[in-house]
VOBA-1610 file (N, C-alpha, C; in pm, whole numbers, padded with zeros to 5 digits, always signed):
BEGIN
Met+00098-00118+00017Met-00035-00032+00001Met+00120+00130-00067Gly+00065+00183-00059Gly+00110+00396-00073Gly+00073+00460+00054Leu+00133+00609+00021Leu+00119+00668+00106Leu+00003+00737+00092Phe-00050+00719+00064Phe-00182+00860-00048Phe-00322+00744+00041Gly-00398+00786+00066Gly-00540+00780+00161Gly-00623+00715+00022Ser-00691+00619+00119Ser-00816+00550+00046Ser-00945+00611+00107Ser-01043+00585+00008Ser-01228+00645+00057Ser-01230+00518+00171Ala-01301+00651+00344Ala-01339+00617+00416Ala-01432+00566+00431Lys-01454+00436+00498Lys-01579+00341+00530Lys-01695+00447+00574Val-01796+00433+00541Val-01948+00486+00570Val-02064+00393+00674Tyr-02035+00422+00743Tyr-02150+00334+00817Tyr-02302+00397+00822Arg-02337+00239+00836Arg-02516+00272+00806Arg-02538+00292+00995Pro-02619+00380+00985Pro-02662+00415+01117Pro-02808+00344+01245Ala-02721+00294+01345Ala-02779+00142+01397Ala-02877+00114+01442Pro-02994+00148+01360Pro-03091+00137+01418Pro-03199+00034+01205Glu-03006+00104+01164Glu-03053+00016+01012Glu-02989-00111+01016Val-02910-00166+01103Val-02763-00256+01131Val-02910-00335+01151Asp-02883-00497+01067Asp-02987-00641+01151Asp-02895-00730+01280Leu-02956-00715+01339Leu-02799-00822+01460Leu-02863-00931+01513Gly-02951-00949+01422Gly-03039-01059+01483Gly-02994-01230+01411Pro-03057-01310+01470Pro-03013-01485+01421Pro-02956-01439+01295Gly-03044-01419+01201Gly-02997-01443+01014Gly-02972-01335+00965Ser-02885-01247+01026Ser-02856-01146+00971Ser-02720-01154+00867Ala-02743-01095+00767Ala-02596-01091+00672Ala-02504-00943+00644Glu-02521-00925+00762Glu-02347-00841+00802Glu-02263-00877+00791Leu-02164-00823+00764Leu-02038-00813+00686Leu-01972-00777+00874Tyr-01878-00879+00914Tyr-01828-00836+01014Tyr-01679-00802+00961Ile-01617-00670+00966Ile-01527-00638+00939Ile-01392-00724+01003Ser-01268-00763+01034Ser-01161-00767+01093Ser-01042-00803+01029Pro-00977-00625+01009Pro-00880-00613+00957Pro-00796-00711+01020Asn-00626-00765+00913Asn-00568-00840+00918Asn-00433-00742+00918Val-00390-00688+01126Val-00348-00618+01194Val-00171-00652+01150Lys-00143-00585+01039Lys+00082-00608+01088Lys+00118-00487+01134Ala+00194-00486+01232Ala+00316-00442+01193Ala+00382-00491+01286Pro+00531-00397+01242Pro+00680-00515+01277Pro+00696-00574+01430Arg+00767-00660+01394Arg+00811-00686+01590Arg+00937-00686+01553Val+00937-00600+01694Val+01074-00565+01753Val+01129-00589+01872Ala+01226-00590+01936Ala+01252-00647+02026Ala+01420-00542+02065Gly+01450-00506+02174Gly+01565-00460+02185Gly+01621-00376+02130Met+01767-00338+02093Met+01805-00230+02041Met+01717-00179+01943Leu+01600-00254+01846Leu+01549-00305+01761Leu+01425-00159+01786Val+01387-00178+01903Val+01280-00101+01969Val+01325+00081+01964Lys+01405+00093+02042Lys+01453+00199+02062Lys+01490+00316+01905Ile+01507+00249+01821Ile+01546+00277+01684Ile+01390+00306+01630Phe+01362+00206+01661Phe+01199+00225+01575Phe+01095+00344+01660Val+01115+00365+01808Val+01090+00487+01861Val+01225+00635+01805Trp+01324+00617+01760Trp+01383+00727+01751Trp+01274+00730+01628Val+01290+00664+01493Val+01212+00694+01402Val+01103+00762+01387Leu+01016+00717+01497Leu+00877+00751+01510Leu+00868+00894+01541Glu+00952+00970+01646Glu+00952+01057+01723Glu+01037+01194+01623Met+01076+01112+01472Met+01125+01259+01364Met+01055+01281+01319Pro+01028+01458+01321Pro+00938+01547+01302Pro+00868+01520+01130Val+00912+01484+00990Val+00836+01477+00939Val+00878+01275+00884Val+00977+01205+00894Val+00980+01049+00889Val+00896+00958+00997Gly+00910+01018+01058Gly+00819+01004+01208Gly+00667+00985+01167Trp+00652+01060+01093Trp+00465+01104+01084Trp+00468+01015+01012Val+00504+00995+00826Val+00525+00980+00719Val+00505+00773+00722Leu+00569+00776+00887Leu+00566+00602+00900Leu+00496+00563+00940Leu+00385+00641+01077Leu+00273+00636+01083Leu+00168+00586+01072His+00189+00726+00926His+00062+00757+00855His+00062+00607+00819Ile+00145+00516+00748Ile+00159+00411+00617Ile+00161+00292+00716Leu+00185+00297+00852Leu+00139+00242+00940Leu-00025+00179+00994Lys-00045+00318+01017Lys-00267+00279+00987Lys-00288+00264+00893Lys-00278+00343+00771Lys-00285+00278+00653Lys-00314+00107+00619Asp-00196+00113+00633Asp-00207-00066+00666Asp-00278-00163+00663Asn-00307-00059+00843Asn-00397-00188+00908Asn-00511-00133+00908Leu-00565-00068+00819Leu-00690-00043+00794Leu-00777+00070+00904Ile-00668+00150+00975Ile-00646+00245+01093Ile-00782+00322+01060Asn-00709+00381+00950Asn-00755+00541+00907Asn-00895+00505+00843Lys-00939+00409+00793Lys-01099+00412+00669Lys-01185+00406+00789Leu-01102+00285+00874Leu-01234+00232+00930Leu-01292+00276+01072Val-01186+00385+01128Val-01125+00431+01226Val-01168+00569+01211Ser-01058+00658+01229Ser-01018+00810+01190Ser-01075+00865+01105Glu-01093+00817+01012Glu-01209+00863+00873Glu-01321+00849+00889Ala-01367+00747+00989Ala-01477+00687+00911Ala-01606+00769+00929Glu-01704+00744+00848Glu-01841+00879+00877Glu-01910+00762+00928Ile-01957+00809+01053Ile-02086+00777+01105Ile-02194+00849+01166Pro-02304+00834+01053Pro-02428+00948+01017Pro-02539+00938+01171Glu-02450+00962+01251Glu-02592+00957+01411Glu-02521+01056+01483Pro-02636+01153+01531Pro-02549+01259+01614Pro-02504+01223+01737Pro-02421+01259+01775Pro-02343+01232+01881Pro-02403+01242+02028Leu-02361+01159+02120Leu-02465+01159+02237Leu-02437+01259+02380Phe-02507+01346+02440Phe-02440+01438+02527Phe-02494+01409+02638Thr-02579+01343+02664Thr-02684+01355+02770Thr-02709+01218+02777Ser-02709+01143+02903Ser-02705+00992+02964Ser-02899+00961+02915Thr-02912+00857+02908Thr-03015+00794+02811Thr-03087+00735+02948His-03051+00703+03080His-03139+00656+03178His-03212+00803+03243Arg-03357+00772+03311Arg-03394+00893+03394Arg-03305+00907+03518Trp-03298+01069+03550Trp-03224+01103+03640Trp-03264+01219+03748Glu-03265+01186+03826Glu-03324+01283+03952Glu-03276+01321+04038Asp-03257+01473+04082Asp-03139+01486+04191Asp-03149+01478+04285Thr-03152+01445+04413Thr-03229+01385+04493Thr-03139+01490+04628Pro-03208+01574+04736Pro-03154+01632+04798Pro-03141+01553+04912Glu-02937+01561+04932Glu-02918+01556+05092Glu-02962+01554+05199Gln-03008+01448+05297Gln-03070+01463+05392Gln-02983+01474+05529Asn-03002+01562+05684Asn-02924+01556+05738Asn-02803+01646+05675Val-02788+01725+05675Val-02679+01776+05594Val-02693+01872+05687Ser-02582+01975+05738Ser-02534+02068+05823Ser-02397+02173+05783Leu-02414+02259+05642Leu-02359+02330+05655Leu-02326+02479+05777Thr-02203+02489+05721Thr-02087+02543+05845Thr-02125+02710+05780Lys-02099+02774+05840Lys-02124+02931+05801Lys-01982+03016+05776Pro-01960+03057+05626Pro-01875+03143+05624Pro-01774+03219+05707Gly-01655+03240+05718Gly-01583+03358+05757Gly-01570+03262+05948Leu-01603+03106+05956Leu-01572+03116+06109Leu-01426+03031+06146Ser-01384+03041+06216Ser-01244+03029+06250Ser-01277+02881+06279Pro-01140+02856+06296Pro-01104+02698+06296Pro-01160+02594+06438Ala-01131+02655+06517Ala-01235+02605+06672Ala-01391+02564+06683Glu-01423+02706+06590Glu-01577+02746+06588Glu-01641+02639+06493Arg-01522+02615+06371Arg-01601+02496+06263Arg-01570+02339+06359Val-01500+02309+06441Val-01473+02199+06541Val-01530+02173+06623Arg-01631+02328+06639Arg-01743+02270+06682Arg-01878+02275+06692Glu-01916+02337+06535Glu-02021+02293+06480Glu-02007+02154+06434Ala-01926+02064+06436Ala-01904+01987+06397Ala-01948+01823+06479Val-01904+01894+06603Val-01894+01820+06711Val-02041+01823+06792Asp-02141+01979+06746Asp-02269+01977+06788Asp-02361+01838+06715Cys-02267+01846+06584Cys-02384+01716+06519Cys-02387+01590+06549Leu-02285+01581+06610Leu-02290+01425+06713Leu-02384+01434+06774Pro-02420+01246+06851Pro-02504+01257+06934Pro-02440+01286+07037Ala-02541+01354+07150Ala-02564+01400+07230Ala-02496+01291+07348Arg-02545+01158+07346Arg-02466+01068+07394Arg-02501+00945+07356Leu-02445+00904+07355Leu-02357+00699+07367Leu-02498+00668+07338Glu-02631+00616+07429Glu-02694+00537+07439Glu-02797+00583+07283Ser-02783+00715+07259Ser-02844+00759+07089Ser-02771+00672+07001Thr-02695+00631+06991Thr-02610+00537+06828Thr-02666+00381+06951Leu-02636+00362+07013Leu-02625+00256+07017Leu-02754+00181+07047Ala-02836+00231+07093Ala-02962+00196+07069Ala-03078+00112+06970Ala-03108-00005+07036Ala-03224-00089+06875Ala-03235+00003+06796Asp-03326+00120+06840Asp-03435+00193+06770Asp-03380+00301+06722Ala-03249+00301+06772Ala-03157+00484+06666Ala-03222+00446+06524Pro-03202+00578+06495Pro-03223+00617+06322Pro-03072+00611+06269Pro-03034+00527+06171Pro-02938+00511+06070Pro-02883+00657+06066Ser-02895+00754+06091Ser-02807+00838+06078Ser-02738+00911+06186Ser-02770+00822+06338Ser-02696+00890+06359Ser-02576+00782+06437Ser-02545+00699+06349Ser-02453+00616+06338Ser-02307+00710+06289Leu-02280+00782+06348Leu-02145+00893+06262Leu-01995+00880+06315Lys-01985+00833+06436Lys-01893+00798+06513Lys-01863+00661+06502Arg-01738+00627+06513Arg-01730+00482+06511Arg-01619+00499+06653Trp-01704+00365+06735Trp-01681+00404+06911Trp-01580+00316+06917Thr-01460+00341+07023Thr-01336+00230+07010Thr-01361+00188+07166Ile-01294+00097+07214Ile-01316-00040+07287Ile-01350+00057+07464Met-01301+00139+07448Met-01256+00258+07549Met-01392+00301+07592Asp-01456+00335+07495Asp-01589+00469+07438Asp-01711+00313+07449Phe-01653+00228+07430Phe-01785+00118+07475Phe-01724+00024+07609Ser-01636+00051+07672Ser-01620-00003+07867Ser-01680+00101+07961Arg-01630+00224+07854Arg-01692+00340+07992Arg-01865+00358+07977Ala-01923+00335+07842Ala-02038+00357+07846Ala-02090+00199+07938Tyr-02031+00089+07947Tyr-02081-00010+07966Tyr-02117+00040+08141Ser-01968+00064+08202Ser-01952+00073+08326Ser-02046+00219+08416Ser-02056+00269+08312Ser-02195+00380+08373Ser-02311+00421+08404Gly-02355+00263+08301Gly-02434+00207+08254Gly-02510+00326+08133Glu-02525+00359+08062Glu-02517+00462+07980Glu-02638+00397+07857Thr-02533+00258+07878Thr-02575+00143+07748Thr-02484+00018+07808Thr-02569-00055+07755Thr-02558-00195+07814Thr-02494-00258+07698Pro-02448-00442+07678Pro-02384-00507+07585Pro-02500-00565+07551Val-02637-00624+07576Val-02751-00642+07542Val-02783-00546+07451Gln-02787-00454+07458Gln-02837-00359+07363Gln-02743-00296+07217Val-02611-00320+07247Val-02555-00337+07147Val-02529-00447+07076Ala-02527-00570+07144Ala-02513-00667+07043Ala-02663-00686+06987Lys-02801-00640+07046Lys-02918-00629+06948Lys-02963-00534+06799Arg-02842-00433+06857Arg-02849-00361+06776Arg-02679-00399+06639Phe-02620-00480+06693Phe-02532-00515+06577Phe-02599-00630+06526Leu-02688-00757+06551Leu-02797-00862+06519Leu-02823-00780+06394Ala-03003-00651+06440Ala-03076-00658+06328Ala-02915-00549+06188Ala-02805-00532+06235Ala-02734-00537+06108Ala-02691-00604+06032Val-02663-00720+06061Val-02627-00819+06053Val-02753-00899+05991Lys-02849-00909+06030Lys-02976-00931+05959Lys-03012-00859+05815Glu-02982-00700+05820Glu-03015-00639+05711Glu-02981-00660+05593Ser-02808-00658+05615Ser-02737-00656+05548Ser-02711-00797+05453Ser-02736-00911+05523Ser-02755-01013+05484Ser-02913-01075+05401Gly-02976-00989+05363Gly-03075-00963+05345Gly-03106-00971+05197Pro-03193-01014+05122Pro-03183-00953+04991Pro-03157-00810+04870Thr-03237-00736+04998Thr-03171-00630+04939Thr-03078-00579+04893Met-02947-00648+05020Met-02751-00597+05060Met-02751-00716+04985Asn-02755-00812+05049Asn-02714-00951+05027Asn-02560-00994+05032Met-02524-00928+05168Met-02363-00845+05147Met-02281-01036+05201Ala-02355-01048+05308Ala-02312-01196+05400Ala-02125-01208+05447Phe-02163-01070+05552Phe-01999-01006+05594Phe-01929-01125+05666Phe-02022-01156+05743Phe-01970-01340+05777Phe-02063-01432+05780Ile-01923-01527+05742Ile-01927-01692+05758Ile-02071-01760+05826Ser-02068-01713+05975Ser-02146-01810+06081Ser-02174-01672+06129Cys-02329-01693+06222Cys-02331-01602+06324Cys-02453-01666+06357Asn-02446-01662+06485Asn-02526-01749+06570Asn-02621-01635+06699Pro-02748-01579+06686Pro-02776-01493+06750Pro-02802-01497+06898Glu-02826-01621+06904Glu-02843-01719+07059Glu-02740-01691+07155Asp-02605-01814+07042Asp-02512-01717+07132Asp-02480-01588+07163Val-02449-01496+07099Val-02424-01348+07155Val-02509-01263+07209Leu-02643-01317+07185Leu-02723-01268+07293Leu-02683-01321+07448Lys-02684-01459+07433Lys-02705-01505+07557Lys-02462-01498+07612Gln-02385-01398+07549Gln-02309-01321+07594Gln-02275-01185+07624Ala-02370-01130+07564Ala-02394-01010+07594Ala-02490-01023+07743Glu-02574-01106+07826Glu-02637-01072+07883Glu-02557-01095+07986Glu-02486-01252+07973Glu-02371-01219+08091Glu-02247-01164+08126Ser-02246-01050+08048Ser-02132-00948+07998Ser-02207-00803+08120Thr-02358-00754+08081Thr-02437-00724+08157Thr-02420-00733+08284Leu-02464-00841+08307Leu-02477-00899+08423Leu-02354-00875+08506Arg-02252-00922+08481Arg-02116-00898+08571Arg-02080-00705+08528Tyr-02117-00610+08432Tyr-02113-00510+08507Tyr-02216-00434+08572Gln-02329-00505+08581Gln-02452-00420+08720Gln-02382-00493+08775Thr-02329-00642+08779Thr-02281-00618+08981Thr-02164-00625+09012Gly-02018-00584+08900Gly-01935-00521+08867Gly-01780-00608+08944His-01869-00764+08849His-01776-00869+08887His-01669-00891+08738Arg-01622-00825+08648Arg-01499-00870+08546Arg-01483-00987+08518Cys-01439-00974+08383Cys-01413-01134+08334Cys-01236-01124+08343Gln-01155-01196+08437Gln-01049-01202+08460Gln-00965-01273+08354
//
C-alpha cells in the first residue's frame, strides 16, 4: 500500500443494522500488521517515530496498512453524538446535612462539627436508633466507659449488631459479611456481660 489515503468507510445508522440470528451483515476483521521488534530495534523504531517528518510518514503508513484510517479515524458515522445520558436521573436532595457558616475560625468549625454528633452514646447504640445517628466509630474504651456508667449495655449493642447483620444479609443487600453468626449465642454472651457490669464482676 502506498502513502495516499483511500476512501473512508461509511457506516450505516445503528437502527438500520440487522443483528438478528439471520443477519447477513459482514463483520470487518482487519488483518493487523505491525513490525515485531525487541531490544535495540525498539529504541531505533521509537527514535524514527519521534522524528518530525519521517515519523509522521511511517505512522501514516502503519495506520493505512492496518485500515485504522479507513475504518476508524476517517470513518463516517451518520449518527448524532450522545451528549446526555439516556436513563432517567433525578437529583435527590441530601438529608441531615448541616453547612458551616462562612468566616468561622477553625475552633468554631470544629465546635459546629461536634454539635452534629449524638449527645449521648446511648442514642447511637440503642436498638431503635435511626441510621443517621451512626456517625462516630466507637472504640473499645468508649464501650467500656459506657457499660461501666450504665449509659448503654452489651445487650443493647448486641441487638443493634444483630439487626445490622440481618439487614446486610437480606435480599436487598445480600452482603454476607460473616460466614457464621449465632444470634442466640451472641445474646447469651451479651446478657452475661451485662450482668457482670451490673454486679461489678469483670472477666479475669
